[in-house]
C-alpha positions as CSV (number, residue, x, y, z in Angstrom):
1,X,0.3,0.3,0.3
2,X,1.1,3.4,-1.3
3,X,1.5,6.2,1.9
4,X,-0.8,8.8,1.9
5,X,1.3,12.4,1.4
6,X,0.4,14.8,4.3
7,X,1.1,18.6,4.0
8,X,1.8,19.8,7.5
9,X,0.8,23.5,8.7
10,X,2.2,25.0,11.7
11,X,-1.2,26.0,13.7
12,X,-4.3,23.6,14.1
13,X,-6.7,23.9,11.1
14,X,-7.2,21.1,8.4
15,X,-5.2,19.3,7.1
16,X,-5.7,17.5,3.2
17,X,-4.3,13.8,3.2
18,X,-4.5,12.6,-0.7
19,X,-5.0,8.4,-0.8
20,X,-4.3,6.2,-3.2
21,X,-8.0,6.0,-4.5
22,X,-7.7,10.1,-5.0
23,X,-10.9,10.6,-2.5
24,X,-10.1,13.6,-0.1
25,X,-10.4,12.9,3.1
26,X,-10.1,15.8,5.7
27,X,-8.6,15.1,8.9
28,X,-7.5,17.6,12.2
29,X,-3.5,17.2,12.6
30,X,-2.2,19.4,15.4
31,X,1.1,20.2,15.7
32,X,3.4,21.7,18.5
33,X,4.2,24.7,18.8
34,X,8.1,25.4,19.8
35,X,9.3,28.0,21.6
36,X,11.1,30.8,20.4
37,X,14.1,29.6,22.7
38,X,14.2,26.5,21.3
39,X,14.9,27.1,18.1
40,X,18.6,27.5,16.8
41,X,20.3,30.5,16.6
42,X,20.8,30.5,13.0
43,X,17.0,29.7,12.7
44,X,16.0,33.1,14.8
45,X,18.6,35.3,13.0
46,X,16.9,34.3,9.9
47,X,14.0,35.2,11.5
48,X,14.2,38.5,12.9
49,X,16.7,39.3,9.4
50,X,13.9,38.3,7.3
51,X,11.4,40.4,9.7
52,X,13.7,43.4,9.5
53,X,13.6,43.6,5.7
54,X,10.0,43.1,5.5
55,X,9.9,45.9,8.0
56,X,11.7,48.0,6.0
57,X,10.3,47.9,2.4
58,X,6.5,48.3,4.2
59,X,7.8,52.2,6.2
60,X,9.7,53.0,2.7
61,X,6.9,52.6,1.0
62,X,5.0,55.1,2.9
63,X,7.9,57.4,3.8
64,X,7.8,56.3,7.5
65,X,11.3,56.6,9.5
66,X,13.0,53.6,10.2
67,X,12.5,54.2,14.3
68,X,8.9,53.3,13.5
69,X,10.2,49.6,13.3
70,X,10.5,50.0,17.4
71,X,7.3,47.9,17.9
72,X,9.8,44.8,17.0
73,X,11.5,46.0,19.9
74,X,8.6,45.2,22.4
75,X,8.5,41.6,21.9
76,X,11.2,40.5,24.0
77,X,14.8,41.5,24.9
78,X,16.6,39.3,22.2
79,X,14.3,41.1,19.6
80,X,14.8,44.7,21.1
81,X,18.8,44.2,21.1
82,X,18.2,43.2,17.5
83,X,16.2,46.0,16.5
84,X,16.9,48.8,18.4
85,X,20.6,48.6,16.4
86,X,18.6,48.6,13.5
87,X,16.3,51.3,14.6
88,X,19.3,53.5,15.9
89,X,21.7,53.2,12.5
90,X,19.9,55.7,10.2
91,X,17.3,58.1,11.6
92,X,15.3,60.2,10.1
93,X,14.4,62.9,12.0
94,X,11.5,65.6,11.8
95,X,12.1,68.9,13.8
96,X,9.4,67.6,15.8
97,X,11.7,64.2,17.1
98,X,14.6,66.1,18.4
99,X,13.3,66.6,21.8
100,X,12.6,62.9,21.8
101,X,16.1,61.9,20.1
102,X,17.7,63.5,22.6
103,X,15.9,61.7,25.6
104,X,16.1,58.4,24.0
105,X,20.3,58.9,23.4
106,X,21.0,60.5,27.0
107,X,23.3,58.4,28.9
108,X,22.5,56.0,26.8
109,X,26.5,55.1,25.3
110,X,25.4,51.6,23.2
111,X,22.4,53.8,21.6
112,X,24.8,56.4,20.4
113,X,27.2,54.2,19.3
114,X,24.8,52.3,17.2
115,X,23.8,55.7,15.0
116,X,25.5,56.0,11.4
117,X,23.9,58.4,9.7
118,X,21.1,61.2,10.9
119,X,19.1,63.1,8.0
120,X,17.8,66.1,9.1
121,X,14.5,66.7,7.0
122,X,12.9,70.0,8.2
123,X,9.5,70.4,6.9
124,X,8.5,74.2,6.6
125,X,4.7,75.5,6.7
126,X,2.8,74.1,4.1
127,X,0.4,76.5,2.0
128,X,-2.4,76.9,-0.3
129,X,-3.0,77.4,-3.8
130,X,-3.7,81.1,-2.5
131,X,0.3,81.4,-2.2
132,X,1.6,79.0,-4.7
133,X,2.1,81.2,-7.9
134,X,3.2,84.5,-5.0
135,X,7.0,84.2,-3.9
136,X,7.4,84.2,-0.2
137,X,7.0,87.2,2.0
138,X,9.5,88.5,4.5
139,X,7.6,87.1,7.4
140,X,7.3,84.3,5.7
141,X,10.5,83.8,5.2
142,X,11.7,84.7,8.8
143,X,9.4,82.0,10.0
144,X,11.5,79.7,8.0
145,X,14.7,80.6,8.9
146,X,13.5,80.0,12.2
147,X,12.1,76.8,11.9
148,X,15.4,76.3,10.0
149,X,17.7,77.7,13.2
150,X,15.6,76.0,16.4
151,X,16.2,72.5,14.4
152,X,19.2,72.9,13.3
153,X,20.7,74.2,17.0
154,X,18.5,72.0,18.8
155,X,20.4,68.7,16.8
156,X,23.6,70.4,17.4
157,X,23.2,71.5,21.1
158,X,22.8,67.0,21.0
159,X,25.7,66.1,19.6
160,X,27.3,68.5,21.0
161,X,27.7,66.3,24.2
162,X,28.3,63.0,22.6
163,X,31.8,61.9,22.9
164,X,32.9,59.3,20.4
165,X,37.2,57.8,19.9
166,X,37.5,58.4,16.0
167,X,41.0,57.4,16.3
168,X,41.6,54.6,16.0
169,X,38.8,54.4,13.3
170,X,38.7,55.1,9.3
171,X,37.1,58.5,9.3
172,X,34.4,56.7,7.5
173,X,32.9,55.3,10.7
174,X,32.2,58.8,11.7
175,X,28.4,60.5,11.9
176,X,27.3,61.1,8.7
177,X,25.1,64.4,9.0
178,X,22.6,65.2,6.0
179,X,20.1,67.6,5.7
180,X,17.2,68.2,3.9
181,X,14.5,71.5,3.7
182,X,10.8,71.5,1.9
183,X,7.5,72.4,2.3
184,X,5.0,69.7,1.8
185,X,3.8,72.0,-0.4
186,X,6.4,71.9,-2.7
187,X,5.2,68.4,-4.3
188,X,1.7,69.2,-4.9
189,X,1.6,72.7,-6.8
190,X,3.9,73.4,-9.6
191,X,7.0,71.0,-9.1
192,X,4.7,67.7,-8.9
193,X,8.4,65.9,-9.7
194,X,9.2,66.1,-6.4
195,X,6.7,63.7,-5.5
196,X,8.5,61.0,-6.9
197,X,11.5,61.3,-4.6
198,X,10.2,63.4,-1.7
199,X,10.3,59.8,0.5
200,X,14.2,58.8,-0.8
201,X,16.4,58.1,1.5
202,X,20.3,58.1,1.0
203,X,20.2,54.0,1.8
204,X,17.5,53.1,-0.3
205,X,15.4,54.7,-2.8
206,X,11.6,54.3,-4.2
207,X,11.7,53.4,-7.6
208,X,8.4,52.9,-9.3
209,X,6.5,56.0,-8.7
210,X,8.9,57.8,-10.8
211,X,6.7,56.8,-13.6
212,X,3.8,58.3,-12.2
213,X,2.1,61.5,-14.9
214,X,0.3,64.5,-14.0
215,X,-2.6,66.4,-15.0
216,X,-3.3,69.7,-13.7
217,X,-4.5,72.1,-15.9
218,X,-3.9,75.0,-12.7
219,X,-1.0,74.4,-11.8
220,X,0.8,73.9,-15.8
221,X,1.1,70.0,-15.8
222,X,-1.4,69.0,-19.1
223,X,-1.6,65.1,-20.4
224,X,1.8,64.6,-18.2
225,X,3.8,67.4,-19.6
226,X,5.0,70.7,-17.9
227,X,4.5,74.2,-18.9
228,X,7.5,76.2,-17.5
229,X,5.7,77.7,-13.9
230,X,6.2,81.6,-13.5
231,X,9.3,83.4,-11.7
232,X,7.5,83.9,-8.8
233,X,5.8,79.9,-8.5
234,X,9.4,78.9,-8.8
235,X,11.2,81.7,-5.9
236,X,7.9,79.5,-3.7
237,X,9.7,76.7,-4.2
238,X,13.2,77.5,-4.1
239,X,13.2,80.5,-1.5
240,X,15.5,83.8,-1.7
241,X,18.3,83.7,-3.9
242,X,20.4,84.1,-0.2
243,X,18.8,81.0,1.2
244,X,18.0,79.8,4.0
245,X,20.0,81.4,7.2
246,X,20.2,81.4,10.8
247,X,17.8,83.8,12.9
248,X,20.3,84.4,15.8
249,X,17.6,86.4,18.1
250,X,15.7,82.9,19.1
251,X,16.1,82.2,22.3
252,X,18.4,78.8,21.4
253,X,20.8,80.7,20.1
254,X,21.2,83.3,22.1
255,X,21.5,81.1,25.3
256,X,24.6,79.2,23.5
257,X,25.8,83.1,22.8
258,X,25.0,82.9,19.2
259,X,27.8,80.5,18.5
260,X,27.0,77.3,17.3
261,X,28.1,74.4,19.4
262,X,31.2,72.4,18.2
263,X,30.2,69.1,17.0
264,X,33.2,66.4,17.2
265,X,31.3,63.1,15.8
266,X,30.3,63.9,12.7
267,X,33.0,63.3,10.0
268,X,30.8,63.5,7.0
269,X,28.1,66.6,5.6
270,X,25.6,65.6,2.7
271,X,23.2,68.0,0.9
272,X,21.3,66.3,-1.5
273,X,19.9,67.5,-5.1
274,X,16.4,65.9,-3.2
275,X,15.1,69.3,-2.7
276,X,14.9,72.9,-4.6
277,X,15.5,75.0,-0.8
278,X,18.6,77.7,-1.7
279,X,20.7,77.6,2.1
280,X,23.0,80.3,2.5
281,X,26.7,79.9,3.3
282,X,27.7,82.7,5.4
283,X,24.9,82.4,7.5
284,X,23.9,78.7,7.5
285,X,26.6,76.3,5.9
286,X,29.9,78.4,7.2
287,X,29.1,78.1,10.7
288,X,27.6,74.7,10.4
289,X,31.0,73.3,9.0
290,X,32.7,75.1,11.5
291,X,31.6,73.1,14.2
292,X,32.2,70.3,12.5
293,X,36.1,70.3,13.4
294,X,36.6,66.1,12.1
295,X,35.0,67.2,8.9
296,X,36.1,64.7,6.6
297,X,33.8,65.1,3.2
298,X,31.4,67.2,2.0
299,X,28.6,66.5,-0.5
300,X,26.6,69.6,-1.4
301,X,24.6,69.2,-4.4
302,X,22.4,72.8,-5.0
303,X,20.1,73.7,-7.3
304,X,20.7,76.4,-10.0
305,X,19.0,79.6,-8.8
306,X,15.8,80.0,-11.3
307,X,16.5,84.0,-11.3
308,X,18.5,84.2,-14.3
309,X,22.0,86.4,-14.2
310,X,20.7,88.1,-10.6
311,X,19.9,85.0,-9.0
312,X,23.4,83.1,-10.2
313,X,25.4,86.4,-8.8
314,X,23.5,85.9,-5.7
315,X,24.7,82.5,-5.3
316,X,28.3,82.8,-7.0
317,X,29.1,85.0,-4.0
318,X,27.7,82.4,-1.9
319,X,29.6,79.8,-3.3
320,X,32.9,81.9,-3.0
321,X,32.7,82.0,0.5
322,X,32.7,77.9,0.5
323,X,35.5,77.6,-1.6
324,X,37.5,80.5,0.6
325,X,36.7,78.6,3.8
326,X,37.8,75.0,2.5
327,X,41.8,76.2,2.9
328,X,40.9,76.2,7.2
329,X,39.2,72.6,7.1
330,X,42.6,70.4,7.7
331,X,40.7,67.3,7.7
332,X,39.3,67.9,5.2
333,X,40.0,65.4,2.1
334,X,36.8,65.4,0.1
335,X,34.8,67.8,-1.8
336,X,32.2,67.4,-4.2
337,X,30.0,70.0,-5.4
338,X,27.2,69.0,-7.5
339,X,24.8,72.4,-9.4
340,X,22.1,70.5,-10.9
341,X,19.3,72.0,-13.0
342,X,16.7,71.3,-15.5
343,X,16.3,73.2,-18.9
344,X,12.6,74.2,-18.2
345,X,13.2,76.0,-14.8
346,X,16.8,77.1,-15.9
347,X,16.9,77.9,-19.3
348,X,18.7,75.9,-22.1
349,X,21.7,78.4,-22.4
350,X,24.9,77.7,-20.6
351,X,25.4,79.8,-17.4
352,X,27.6,82.5,-17.0
353,X,30.8,81.6,-14.9
354,X,32.7,83.4,-12.6
355,X,36.3,83.6,-12.5
356,X,37.0,84.4,-8.9
357,X,35.6,80.9,-8.4
358,X,38.4,79.2,-10.3
359,X,40.6,81.2,-7.9
360,X,39.2,80.8,-4.6
361,X,39.2,76.9,-6.1
362,X,42.7,76.5,-6.4
363,X,44.0,78.3,-3.6
364,X,42.3,75.9,-0.9
365,X,41.3,72.8,-2.8
366,X,45.7,71.8,-2.5
367,X,44.9,69.2,0.6
368,X,42.1,67.2,-0.5
369,X,42.4,63.7,-1.8
370,X,39.2,64.3,-4.4
371,X,37.8,66.8,-5.7
372,X,34.6,66.8,-7.9
373,X,32.9,69.7,-9.2
374,X,30.1,69.7,-11.8
375,X,28.2,72.6,-13.4
376,X,29.2,75.8,-11.1
377,X,32.9,76.3,-11.2
378,X,34.6,76.9,-15.2
379,X,37.7,74.6,-15.4
380,X,39.3,76.9,-17.4
381,X,38.9,79.2,-14.6
382,X,41.0,76.7,-12.5
383,X,43.8,76.0,-14.7
384,X,44.5,79.6,-15.3
385,X,44.7,80.4,-11.5
386,X,47.6,77.6,-11.3
387,X,50.7,79.1,-11.0
388,X,53.4,79.3,-8.6
389,X,54.6,76.6,-5.9
390,X,51.0,74.9,-5.9
391,X,50.8,71.4,-5.5
392,X,48.3,69.0,-4.8
393,X,50.0,66.1,-3.3
394,X,47.0,64.2,-2.1
395,X,44.9,64.2,-5.2
396,X,43.8,61.1,-6.7
397,X,40.4,62.3,-8.1
398,X,39.5,65.2,-10.4
399,X,36.4,65.9,-12.3
400,X,35.5,69.8,-13.3
401,X,33.0,70.7,-16.4
402,X,33.4,73.3,-18.7
403,X,32.4,74.8,-21.5
404,X,35.7,75.1,-23.4
405,X,35.2,71.3,-24.4
406,X,33.7,72.7,-27.7
407,X,34.4,72.0,-31.2
408,X,37.2,74.8,-31.7
409,X,38.6,75.2,-27.4
410,X,38.6,72.0,-26.8
411,X,42.0,71.0,-28.2
412,X,43.7,73.8,-26.3
413,X,41.9,73.5,-22.9
414,X,43.1,69.7,-23.2
415,X,46.4,70.9,-23.6
416,X,46.5,73.5,-20.9
417,X,44.7,70.4,-18.5
418,X,48.3,68.5,-19.0
419,X,50.3,71.4,-18.1
420,X,49.2,70.5,-14.3
421,X,49.8,66.9,-14.1
422,X,53.3,67.7,-12.4
423,X,51.5,69.0,-10.2
424,X,49.5,66.2,-9.0
425,X,51.9,63.2,-8.2
426,X,49.1,61.3,-7.0
427,X,46.2,61.9,-9.5
428,X,45.1,58.0,-10.9
429,X,41.7,60.3,-12.7
430,X,40.6,63.1,-14.4
431,X,37.8,64.3,-15.7
432,X,36.4,67.3,-17.8
433,X,32.7,67.2,-19.3
434,X,30.6,69.5,-20.9
435,X,26.4,69.0,-21.6
436,X,25.5,71.7,-23.4
437,X,22.0,72.5,-25.9
438,X,24.1,72.1,-29.4
439,X,27.4,69.9,-28.1
440,X,28.7,67.5,-25.3
441,X,32.2,66.2,-24.9
442,X,34.2,64.3,-22.2
443,X,37.9,64.1,-21.5
444,X,39.1,61.5,-20.1
445,X,42.8,61.0,-18.3
446,X,43.1,57.8,-16.3
447,X,46.4,55.9,-14.7
448,X,45.7,52.1,-13.2
449,X,42.3,51.7,-14.5
450,X,41.4,49.7,-17.0
451,X,45.1,48.8,-17.2
452,X,48.3,50.3,-15.7
453,X,49.0,52.3,-18.7
454,X,48.1,56.0,-19.2
455,X,45.4,56.8,-21.4
456,X,43.4,59.6,-22.3
457,X,40.2,59.5,-24.4
458,X,38.5,62.4,-26.0
459,X,34.5,61.5,-26.6
460,X,32.3,64.5,-28.9
461,X,29.0,64.6,-30.2
462,X,31.4,66.1,-33.5
463,X,33.5,63.4,-33.8
464,X,36.3,65.7,-32.1
465,X,39.8,63.9,-32.3
466,X,42.9,64.4,-30.2
467,X,45.6,66.7,-32.2
468,X,49.1,65.1,-32.1
469,X,50.2,68.7,-30.0
470,X,47.0,67.6,-27.0
471,X,48.8,63.8,-27.3
472,X,52.6,65.0,-27.1
473,X,51.8,67.1,-24.1
474,X,50.4,64.1,-22.7
475,X,53.1,61.8,-23.9
476,X,55.7,64.8,-21.9
477,X,54.1,64.4,-18.4
478,X,52.7,61.0,-18.1
479,X,56.4,59.1,-19.7
480,X,57.3,58.5,-16.2
481,X,54.9,55.8,-15.5
482,X,55.0,52.6,-17.0
483,X,53.9,51.8,-20.5
484,X,53.4,54.5,-23.0
485,X,50.2,56.8,-22.8
486,X,47.1,55.4,-25.0
487,X,45.3,57.8,-26.9
488,X,41.4,57.3,-28.0
489,X,39.0,59.4,-29.8
490,X,34.9,58.5,-29.4
491,X,32.2,59.6,-31.3
492,X,28.9,60.2,-29.3
493,X,26.2,60.2,-31.1
494,X,23.9,63.5,-29.8
495,X,20.8,61.9,-29.8
496,X,21.7,59.6,-26.8
497,X,23.6,62.5,-25.4
498,X,20.9,65.3,-24.6
499,X,20.7,65.2,-20.7
500,X,23.6,65.4,-18.0
501,X,22.9,61.8,-16.8
502,X,23.9,60.1,-20.8
503,X,27.3,62.0,-19.9
504,X,27.9,61.2,-16.2
505,X,26.8,57.6,-17.1
506,X,29.9,57.7,-19.0
507,X,32.5,58.8,-16.7
508,X,34.5,56.9,-14.1
509,X,33.4,59.0,-11.8
510,X,30.0,59.0,-12.5
511,X,29.2,57.6,-9.2
512,X,31.1,59.8,-7.2
513,X,29.6,63.3,-9.0
514,X,26.5,62.7,-7.0
515,X,24.9,60.4,-4.0
516,X,24.1,57.2,-5.6
517,X,20.3,57.9,-4.7
518,X,20.5,61.2,-7.0
519,X,22.4,59.8,-9.5
520,X,19.0,57.2,-9.6
521,X,16.9,60.1,-9.4
522,X,19.1,61.4,-11.9
523,X,18.4,58.4,-14.1
524,X,14.9,58.2,-13.8
525,X,14.4,61.8,-14.7
526,X,16.9,62.0,-17.6
527,X,14.0,62.8,-19.8
528,X,12.6,65.8,-17.7
529,X,16.8,67.0,-17.9
530,X,17.1,66.5,-21.2
531,X,18.5,69.2,-24.0
532,X,16.6,69.3,-27.1
533,X,18.7,69.0,-30.5
534,X,18.1,69.4,-34.6
C-alpha cells in the first residue's frame, strides 16, 4: 500500500490527505508549537532578518521613519537588542523629533554608538493655491529661518555632548549628517516632480513611482507634460536667492551666545539634490562647517537659481565664501559639489561663470584627496589660476566641467590640463566634461584604470580628434609611468547625449559625482532634463 501524502501546518487547521484512490480525506492535525528560545540561534537570526527587511520595505513605501520599527523591539529582550541596533543605525529626524531623540540617547552610550547616519529633514509650513504663485513674503522668510534655526541648533546642542573615539577608526566610520529642507506643499502645486523623490533616502530610494503621470491644468501640467512655472511660483519653492539663514534672535541661539556648538563626532556632511531650497553659505553652511572640526567629506548638491544672472550672481558670491573657507578645514579630504538644473526651469543656454570661483578653488583645494565640481565652476578658470608653488600632493580624483570643451576650443583646454599633471603626483583619474544645447564632450585621463598604462580619451558629439600636439603634451607629462600612453577618440551619438545623466553615465567617476540615490533619481528623470537638438 502506497502511503498517503500529508501537508503539515504550523497551527491547528484541516490538513488535506490525498489517498491512493484519489478520494479527499479531511482530518484534524495539531502540530506542537516550538518556543522561540528553543529555536537554533541561526534560525532565530534568519527570522529577525526577514522581519526587518519586510518592515523596512513597508515603511519606506509610505515614507515613514525607520525607528517606527521600534514596535518589534517590545517583543522580548533579544528582539529589542536586534531591532534597536537597526532602528538607531539610520535616523530620519523631523524637527519635532529632536527633543525625543535627545531623551532616547541621553546617557545611552550603546545607542549612540549604533547611529551611523542622521538625516535632519526639516518641514517648512505648508501653503495653499492662494500663495503657490507668489514669492514668499518677508514674514514667511523669517518664519522659515526660525524653523530651520531651531532644528539645526537643537540637534547640534544634543550632539555636542557626545563623545566618540575617532582616533582608532577610519574617518568614514564617523557620524554622517544630512540636511534637507522643504515644504510638503512644494510637491502638490507646480513642482509635482518632487512627489517622485520626496521619500527617497540616502540608503534606499523608491523606484517605480517615477513613471506616474500628472494632469493639473491649474498648475501647468497637461497630459503629463509640464509648462514652465512663473518666476514667482519657482521662487516659492526655491526660496530667496540668499538662501535659508540662521536667525540668531531665537532663544536657543541666545542661550548659546550665538555660537553654534562644536560637534566632534560628525565626519561627513551631505546635502542631496532632493529638494530645491537654497541655503545661505555665510549665515548657515559656513557656521555649520566651522562647528565640525572632524569633517572629512562634504557632498553639496544644490540647484541653480531660477532667476537668471541676478540670482546666479548672489549664489556665486555665496559659493565663493564656501570655497574660500575650505583651506581652514585641515581634516577635509573629499569635496564634491554638484549644481543641478532643469532646462525647463533654468533655460537651455550655458550659464555664465564667475572667474574668481576658479581662483578660490585652486587656492583652497591643495590638501584634498578627491575634488569633484560640477556645473558651478569653469575648469578653464581653475587651470588658469594654477601657478607658482601650488601642489596637490594627495589628489587622486579630479572631475570638473567646462563649456570650453567645444569644437573650436577643446584642443587648447586639453593641452592646458596636461600642464598641471606634474603638480598632482598621485592623480589617478581626471575627467573634464560638458553638456549643452548644441554639443556634449568628455575628456578623460586615467592611470591604473582599466590598465596600468596611462591613457587619454576624447568623446564628443562632433567626432572630434585628439591632435598630435595634445597627445605630445600628455606623453611628456606621463612618460615616467610604466607603458606607453594610450589615446582614443570616440564619437558620441547626439541623440543619446541630450541630458547631463546621459553624459554622467559615461564617466569613470559617475558614482562619485553625485550620491548614489541622486544618480538613480537623475536616471529616472533623464527625459525631464533633456536638451532638444535638431
